[in-house]
C-alpha positions as CSV (number, residue, x, y, z in Angstrom):
1,M,90.7,5.4,101.2
2,L,93.5,6.9,103.4
3,I,96.6,4.8,103.2
4,I,99.5,5.0,106.1
5,L,102.9,4.7,105.0
6,N,104.9,2.7,107.3
7,D,107.8,5.4,107.6
8,D,111.0,2.6,108.2
9,K,109.9,1.0,104.4
10,F,109.5,4.1,102.6
11,S,112.7,5.7,104.2
12,S,114.2,2.0,102.5
13,F,112.3,2.8,99.6
14,L,113.8,6.3,98.9
15,E,116.8,5.2,99.8
16,K,117.0,2.8,97.7
17,I,115.5,4.2,94.2
18,T,117.9,7.9,94.8
19,A,120.9,5.4,94.7
20,F,119.4,3.5,91.6
21,I,119.2,7.3,90.1
22,L,122.3,8.3,91.1
23,A,124.3,5.3,89.6
24,Y,122.2,5.2,86.6
25,A,122.5,8.6,85.5
26,I,126.7,7.7,85.1
27,T,126.0,4.9,83.6
28,N,122.8,5.2,81.6
29,P,122.7,8.5,81.0
30,G,119.3,10.7,79.7
31,V,116.1,11.1,81.2
32,N,114.1,8.7,78.3
33,A,116.6,6.3,80.2
34,L,115.1,5.6,83.3
35,R,111.6,5.1,82.6
36,T,111.8,1.4,81.9
37,P,113.0,0.2,85.5
38,I,111.1,3.0,87.3
39,Y,108.1,2.1,85.3
40,A,108.8,-1.6,86.4
41,E,109.0,-1.0,90.0
42,M,106.4,1.2,90.4
43,V,104.3,-1.6,89.2
44,K,105.8,-3.3,92.0
45,L,105.0,-0.8,94.9
46,I,101.4,-0.8,93.9
47,K,101.1,-4.3,93.7
48,G,102.9,-4.4,97.0
49,E,105.9,-6.2,96.5
50,N,109.7,-5.7,97.1
51,I,111.4,-3.0,94.7
52,D,114.5,-5.0,94.2
53,F,115.4,-3.8,90.2
54,C,116.2,-7.5,89.9
55,D,116.5,-6.9,86.1
56,H,118.6,-3.8,86.6
57,K,121.8,-4.8,89.0
58,F,125.2,-2.7,88.5
59,V,128.3,-4.4,88.1
60,A,130.3,-2.9,90.4
61,E,133.7,-2.5,88.9
62,N,132.5,-1.5,85.6
63,T,130.3,0.7,87.4
64,K,133.3,2.2,89.5
65,N,135.1,2.3,86.1
66,M,132.5,4.4,84.6
67,F,132.6,6.8,87.6
68,L,136.7,7.1,87.5
69,N,136.0,7.5,84.0
70,F,133.5,10.3,84.1
71,V,134.2,14.5,83.6
72,F,131.6,16.3,86.8
73,Y,131.2,19.3,85.2
74,N,129.7,21.7,87.0
75,S,126.8,22.2,84.4
76,K,125.8,18.4,85.1
77,P,122.7,17.9,87.7
78,I,124.5,14.8,88.8
79,T,127.5,16.8,89.6
80,K,125.7,18.4,92.6
81,A,123.6,15.8,93.6
82,L,126.2,13.2,94.2
83,L,128.2,16.2,96.0
84,T,125.0,16.4,98.3
85,W,124.9,12.6,98.8
86,W,128.6,12.8,99.8
87,A,127.9,15.5,102.0
88,F,125.3,14.1,104.1
89,H,126.4,10.7,104.0
90,T,128.7,11.7,107.1
91,P,127.5,10.7,110.0
92,Q,128.1,14.2,111.6
93,Q,126.7,15.7,109.0
94,E,123.5,18.1,110.3
95,L,120.5,18.8,107.7
96,T,120.7,22.4,106.8
97,I,117.1,23.9,105.3
98,N,118.6,27.9,105.4
99,S,121.6,27.9,103.3
100,K,122.1,28.0,99.7
101,Y,125.3,25.9,98.2
102,Q,127.4,25.8,95.2
103,I,129.7,23.8,93.9
104,E,133.4,24.4,95.2
105,H,136.8,23.7,93.7
106,I,139.0,22.7,97.0
107,F,142.1,23.0,94.8
108,A,141.6,26.2,93.6
109,N,140.7,27.2,90.0
110,N,143.3,29.9,89.3
111,R,146.5,27.0,90.4
112,T,144.7,24.5,87.8
113,S,145.7,25.4,84.7
114,D,149.2,24.1,84.2
115,T,149.1,21.6,87.1
116,L,145.9,19.5,86.8
117,S,144.0,18.0,83.9
118,E,141.1,18.7,83.1
119,K,139.1,15.4,84.4
120,D,141.4,15.4,87.9
121,R,140.1,19.7,88.2
122,E,136.2,18.4,87.5
123,S,136.7,15.1,89.5
124,L,134.2,14.6,92.9
125,G,137.5,14.2,94.6
126,N,138.2,18.2,94.1
127,K,134.4,19.3,94.4
128,S,132.7,19.7,97.7
129,L,129.2,21.9,98.8
130,L,129.9,24.7,100.0
131,E,127.5,27.9,100.8
132,S,127.4,30.4,98.5
133,R,128.2,33.2,100.4
134,I,131.5,31.5,101.2
135,N,131.9,30.6,98.0
136,I,132.2,34.2,96.0
137,R,134.8,34.8,98.4
138,A,136.8,32.1,98.8
139,S,136.6,30.3,95.2
140,D,140.0,31.4,93.7
141,Y,141.9,31.2,97.1
142,R,144.9,28.9,97.8
143,F,143.8,26.4,100.2
144,A,145.6,27.8,103.2
145,D,143.7,30.6,102.9
146,K,140.5,28.9,102.2
147,K,140.7,27.6,105.2
148,K,140.1,30.7,107.3
149,Y,136.9,31.1,105.0
150,Y,135.4,27.2,105.8
151,L,136.3,27.3,109.6
152,G,134.7,31.4,110.5
153,Q,138.1,32.7,111.1
154,Y,138.4,34.9,108.2
155,Q,137.9,38.5,109.4
156,S,136.9,41.4,107.3
157,K,138.4,45.1,107.1
158,N,135.9,46.6,109.6
159,G,137.6,43.8,112.2
160,K,134.3,41.5,111.6
161,K,134.6,37.5,111.7
162,Q,132.8,35.8,108.3
163,E,131.1,32.7,109.5
164,G,132.0,29.5,108.8
165,T,130.9,26.6,106.5
166,D,128.3,24.5,108.4
167,I,129.9,21.1,105.7
168,Q,131.8,19.0,108.3
169,E,133.5,17.8,105.8
170,L,135.5,20.9,105.0
171,W,136.2,21.6,108.6
172,Q,137.7,18.2,109.1
173,L,140.0,18.7,105.8
174,A,140.6,22.4,106.8
175,N,141.4,21.8,110.6
176,E,144.1,18.5,109.5
177,K,145.6,19.9,106.6
178,N,147.7,23.1,105.6
179,D,147.4,22.3,101.8
180,F,145.1,20.6,99.4
181,T,147.4,18.3,96.6
182,E,146.8,16.5,93.3
183,S,147.3,12.7,95.3
184,D,144.7,14.8,97.7
185,I,142.4,15.0,95.3
186,A,143.1,11.2,94.2
187,K,142.9,9.8,97.3
188,R,139.3,11.9,98.2
189,N,137.9,10.7,94.4
190,E,138.9,7.3,95.0
191,T,137.3,7.8,99.0
192,I,133.7,9.2,97.3
193,I,133.3,6.9,94.3
194,C,134.1,3.6,96.5
195,S,132.1,4.6,99.3
196,F,129.1,4.9,96.8
197,I,129.5,2.0,95.1
198,E,129.6,0.3,98.5
199,H,126.2,2.5,99.0
200,L,124.4,0.4,96.2
201,R,125.5,-2.7,97.6
202,D,124.2,-1.8,100.7
203,N,121.0,-1.3,98.9
204,D,121.0,-4.7,96.9
205,L,121.7,-2.9,93.9
206,V,125.0,-4.6,92.7
207,K,125.0,-8.1,91.2
């Protein structure tokens, strides 16, 4: 039997279940922990019922605090997943399918040892997706130098300009700032996490 999916309903389902999985990875880490809530919603899907995660909604303030206290190491898959959500959460961000992304520390690694705590250095506020072709060159430069790479203004020794990033937020930061400081990290971290909590609320995943 051929089943034709309703595009709007399917899109809404994907948005809700993705938001839930991202949040649950922080509040209840581990693949096994996901089985109980996800299985129950899959049963509802088969029965044609609404996917609502009614028994597993998040408490906004508790969830926010867990995100704020989490150390987002690059080695953890949730880090890149949330940075991807944030990058493409920007309305102006175009979908790019031909780029390979790495995780960029905006505040350069070689500046952090004496000035930032590990939690701040590894927070979402200090990280972004960046094309690997740029990240390889720009990883340890100061922000004033990184701007040239982000904006495609870096000129190689043979006079050829390197292509800039497609990540719109990095373009905006590079155009608006001459430096990216500890206070910028804290402010951006708060913005990202609060935006994600609102995303959970928009998807009716908050009590």
